[in-house]
C-alpha positions in Angstrom: 77.8 -1.3 50.7 77.4 -3.8 53.3 78.8 -3.4 56.8 78.7 -4.8 60.1 79.9 -2.9 63.2 80.2 -4.5 66.4 80.3 -2.7 69.7 79.8 -3.1 73.6 82.9 -5.3 74.4 85.2 -4.4 77.2 86.6 -5.6 80.7 84.5 -7.3 83.2 84.6 -9.4 86.2 83.6 -12.9 86.4 80.1 -13.3 87.0 79.5 -9.8 85.3 77.4 -9.1 82.2 77.8 -7.3 78.9 75.4 -6.6 76.0 77.1 -6.6 72.6 75.4 -4.8 69.6 76.0 -5.4 65.8 74.9 -2.6 63.6 74.1 -3.6 60.2 74.1 -1.3 57.1 73.4 -1.9 53.3 71.3 -5.1 54.2 67.6 -5.6 54.2 68.0 -7.4 57.5 64.7 -9.1 57.3 66.0 -11.6 54.8 68.9 -12.9 56.7 69.9 -15.1 59.4 72.5 -13.6 61.9 75.3 -15.2 63.9 77.5 -14.4 66.7 80.9 -15.8 66.6 84.1 -15.6 68.7 87.7 -16.1 68.8 90.0 -16.4 71.6 93.8 -16.0 71.4 95.4 -19.0 69.7 92.1 -20.8 69.0 89.7 -21.1 66.1 86.7 -18.9 65.4 83.8 -20.8 67.1 80.0 -20.0 66.7 78.2 -18.5 69.8 74.5 -18.0 68.7 72.4 -17.5 65.6 68.9 -16.2 65.2 66.7 -16.5 62.2 65.5 -13.9 59.8 62.2 -13.3 61.6 63.7 -13.7 65.2 62.8 -17.4 65.7 65.0 -20.4 65.1 67.7 -19.4 67.9 70.6 -21.6 68.6 73.1 -21.4 71.3 76.5 -23.1 71.6 76.5 -25.5 74.8 79.1 -23.4 76.5 76.8 -20.3 76.5 73.3 -21.8 76.9 71.5 -20.3 79.9 73.8 -17.3 80.1 73.7 -15.8 76.6 70.6 -14.3 75.0 70.5 -13.3 71.2 67.7 -10.8 69.8 67.4 -8.7 66.9 65.5 -5.5 65.8 65.0 -5.8 61.8 63.6 -2.1 62.0 66.8 -0.7 63.6 69.0 -3.2 61.6 70.4 -4.3 65.0 71.4 -7.5 66.5 72.3 -8.0 70.2 74.0 -10.7 72.5 73.3 -10.3 76.1 76.0 -12.0 78.2 75.4 -12.8 81.7 77.3 -14.6 84.1 80.5 -14.2 82.2 83.5 -16.5 82.8 87.2 -16.1 82.0 86.7 -18.6 79.1 84.3 -16.2 77.3 87.3 -13.9 76.8 87.4 -13.3 73.1 86.9 -11.3 70.2 83.2 -11.4 69.2 82.2 -11.1 65.6 78.8 -10.8 64.0 78.0 -12.4 60.6 75.4 -11.9 57.9 75.8 -14.3 54.8 79.4 -13.7 53.7 79.9 -10.5 55.7 81.8 -10.0 58.9 82.3 -7.1 61.3 85.8 -6.3 62.6 84.8 -7.7 66.0 84.6 -6.4 69.6 86.9 -7.6 72.4 85.6 -9.2 75.5 87.9 -10.0 78.5 86.6 -11.5 81.6 89.2 -11.2 84.4 89.5 -10.1 88.0 
């Protein structure tokens, strides 16, 4: 059974940092590119970052470039999103995605 579970969200002040994690089970993760997406209230889901199967081929949305860093550990079947200098507009539910599979998301709220 394929499963993705995000964690690490929470409430943080502007300028703060969070590290999101995505635990994958059922996958041979080495074969897949992985993406982080987010969805703010009342808005469509948007891509944040993605990473190729071997850890290369990394891309970021313009809105997070220079602030977010995606990484993966295939042996642990984990994907991470380090988020620094968070802004109120980063407030959203964050989801990881592998192929057609999605986690349930973790909520990030950036507010003073």
